N, C-alpha and C positions, 0 to 999 in steps of 0.2 A: 849227446851222450856225456856222462859225467867225466870230469877231469880231476881225479883225486877225491879225497873225502872232505876237504875243507869247506865245500859249499853245500854239503848234504844237510838236510833238515833233521838229522838224527846223529847220534854219537856212534860212529862206525867202529868196528873191531880194528880196522887198520889204524885209526887214530889212537885207540887203546894201546896197541902194540908199539906204535911210534913213541908214545909217551914212556913206555917201559924200556925199549931198546935204543931210543934216540935215532932210529933209522927204520927204513922200510923192512918188513920181515915177511917171509912167504912160508906157506905150509907145504910139506911133502907128504901126501897121503900114502900110508902103507897098510898092509894087511898081514897080521901075524897070528890071528886066531880065526877059526872057521865054525864057531858054534856059540850058543848062548843057552841059558837055562830054559828059555821058552822053547827053542827048537828041539831041545833034548827031552822036553816033556816032563821035567822034574816037578814033583809035587802036583801032578795033574795039569801043569801049565800048557798053553797052546802057543804056537807061533803067532807073533803079532799079526793082526789082520792085514796090515799094510806092507809087511816085510817080504821081499822077494828072496830068491836063492842066493843073492850076492850080499845080503846083510849090510847094505849101505856102503859097500866097497866102491871106491871111486873108479878103480881100474880093474878090469877082469883079469889081466895078465899078472896082477899081483899075487894071485893064488899059486902061480907056477914058479915064483921066484923067492929066494931067501931074502931076509931083511937087508943085508948089505947090498945086494944087487938092486933091490927096489930103490933104496936111497940113492945109489949111484946113478941109476937110469933116470929117475924122475927129477932129481936135482938138476941134471943137465938139461932136460926138456924145459923146466921152469926157468932156469938161468938164461937159456938161449932166448926164450920168448919174452921175458920181462927184464932182462939184464939184472937179475936178482943175485945178491951176494950172500945173504944170511937167511937161515931157515929154521923152522921148527918141524920136527918129525911128528906127523899126526897119525896116531894109532886109531884108525877110524872105524873099520868094519867090525860088526858083531859086538861082543862084550869083552873089552880088553883087560878086565880083571878076572875073567872066568878061566883062569889057568894057574899053574903053580908059581909061587913066589920066585923060585929059582929061574923060571922061564921069563918072568917079568924083568928080573934083574939083568939077565943076559940081554934082553931086548933093549933095555934102557942104556946099558953100557955100549952096545953096538951102535945105537943112534948117536950117542954123545962122543963116539970115537972120531967122528968126522969134524974137521975144524970149522966148517961152515954151519954146523948145527948148534944153535944157542939154547936149545931146550926141547921139550916135547909136550904134546897134547894127547890126552887119552879120552876116548869115548867109552862110557860104561853106564850101568844101571844102578838104581837106588838100592837094589837088593843083592848086590855083589861087592860089598864093602867090609871085608874082614878087618880086624885090628892089624893084622900083618900087612895088608895092602896099604892101609893108612900110614902105618909106620914107614913103609918103604917109600911112599910118596914124599913124606917129610924128610926122609934121609936124602933123597935126590934133590929136593928143593934147596938143601943146604949148598949144593954145588952147581945147580943150573936152574933154568926156568922150568916150572912144571905147571901145566894147566889141566883141568879136568872138565869135561863136558858131560853132564849128567842127563840121561834121557828121561826127563820128567814127563813130557808130552802134554799133560793136563793136570790141573789141580782139582778135577772133578771125577769122582769114581765112576759115574755113568759113562763118561767118555773113555776112561781107561778100560772099562769092561768091554766097550764096543771095539776098542783097539786090541783087546786081548793081551794087555800088557803084563798081567800077572802080579802087579803090585798096586797099592792104593796111593791116594794122594797123601795120606798121612805118612806112608813109607817114604815118599819123596821129601817131605818136609823134614822128617827126622834125619834122613840121609844128608841133606844139605847142612843141617846144623852139626851133625857128627863130623863131617869133613871140615867145616869151618872151625870147630872147636879143637880139633886134634891136629890139623895141618895148616900151613900157610899157602897152599897152592892157589893158583888163580882159578876160581870156580865159576862155571857157567852152566846154564841149563838149556835143553831143547824143548820147544813147545810146538804142538801141532794144532792148527785151527781147521775147522771144517767138519767136525763130527756132527751127526744128526742132532737137531734140537739145541745146538749150541746158541746161547743167547748173548745179546750185546752186554748185558749186565755181567755175565760170566767173563767176557773179555776184559771189561773194566776191572773187575775184581782180581783177575789174573795179573794184570799190570800192577795193581796195588799190592798184591801178595809179593810180587817180585821186588817191589820197592822196600818191603820190610824184611827181606831175606838177605843173608850175607853172601851175595853173588855179585860178580863184576860184569857179567855179560849174558845175553840170551841169543838163541838162534831160532828163527821162525821157519815153519814149514806149513804148506797146505796139504791136507790129506788127499792123496791121489792114488789112482788104481794102476798097479803094475801086473804084468802077466804072472801066473802061477802064485797068486796070493789069495787069501780068503776074501779080500775085498773084490777081486775079480769075480768070484763066484756070486757074491752078493750083488755086484753091479749087473752081471748078466741075468740075474733073476729079478732085476728091478727092485731090489731091496736096499740099494744105496745109490745115491746120486752125488757125485763130487761137487764141491763148491765152485760156483761160477767166479770168473775173474773179478767182476765188479763187486760181488759180495765179499770175496776175500780181501780185496783192497779196502773195503769199508772197515773190516775187522782190524786190519793192520793200522789204519789211521786212528781208530778208536783206541787200540792198544798203545800205540806210541804216544798219543795225547796224554795218557795217564801214566806213562812209564818215566821214572825219574831220569833226568839226563846224565846222571853219573854212570848208568848202566849202558855198556856198549852193546851194539847190535851186530851180529855176524852177517846175517843176510835177511832179506825181507820175505823170501818165498823159497819153496823147494825147487829143485831142478832135476829132471830126469835125464841123466847123461846118456842112458841107453834108450834112445828114441824108439827103437823097434819093440821095446818091452813096455812102453807106456800105453795104457789103454785109454785113460781119461783122467783129467781134462787135457786137451792137447796144448793148451797155453803153458802147461808145466814144462814143456820142452824148450821154451823160449826164455832162457836165463836172463839175458840182458834186456830183452824187450819187456819182460814182466817187471824187472827192477826199475827200469826207466818209467814205466807206466805208473808205478806206485809213487815214485819220487815226484813225478809231474803232478800227480793228484795231491800229494802233500803240499806242494808249493801253491797249486791253484786254490786249495782250500785254506791257505795260510795256516796250515797245521804243522807243528814241529814237535819233536820229542819233549815231553814234559810240559807242554803248553797249558795243561789243565792240572798240573801238580802245584799246589800252593808252596812257595818257597818258605823254608823254615829258618834259614840263616843266610849270612852274607855269601857263603859259597854257593848255596842253592841259587841265589839271585844272579850270581856271576854266570853259572852254567845256563840258567834260563836266558840271560841276555845274549850269550854266545849263540844258542839255538835260534833265538828270535832274529838276531842280526843276519843269519844266513838266509832266512826268508826275505828280509828287507833288502839285502844285497842283491838277491835274485830279481826282486821287483825293479830295482834301479837299473839292472842290466837289460 
């Protein structure tokens, strides 16, 4: 099993945060909203085909607690387990800009009132970015670390339609540039692999698209089936088959090969924390096993992040050599 990020054949988010904060940082996942435009059916939108009733919330008991109590409780759990000292509050579930500005401000202030909180991270959608929201992010960026994780999921409209996202690929691209042009927040995107008819060339082009965008990080997921979702209905009707572990691994290797090593990677696959709600594939419940499987395959294939990205300057060459040295170091060991 891995011992830290320094030997990984990709640029990990832990490494990214360590460079910013000069020390290890941990996320406290919290839930402060319980809806999104899709679930409300605004403008004829449908709930995302993969989204269950928890809306990506990490902990079910979050819905029964106020923000202060969530931070207090989950900080202690993480601190005790990992000897953690400093944290980011992660506003994770649903769409965290789908609420009033006054409520957002109150949540941000509450999070930053804890001395161990060094900033916060928000998950949101490309179509929930008002000028007031962007101005608020920039305001708080002046006094703390602010990161945004945008649920892009795909740069292909056919896959977005299958996921019932309610926005287009062009919407995502415009949103990314809007955020980068009007704020200085740390900007990342979420991507989902495993839609029907997803091609290898689309995976390669997705990586290249990321390279050209003003983002600092990506988070990878495999499309999987949870109870009480549209995907479950399609799965039971034989209309959808989730991606196999081997095929998903191949997509990750292909993506990372073409992803510039400056871009940090949060994780390599999705993880279904509520095992009893996972329909398929079962390997999605094995968080560390899946991670280690992909890392081992990267090393075995001598693949590292950016290995197929032509260096454009000396800094690119430096990053390339760092990634390459991790593969070579593992071979020597």
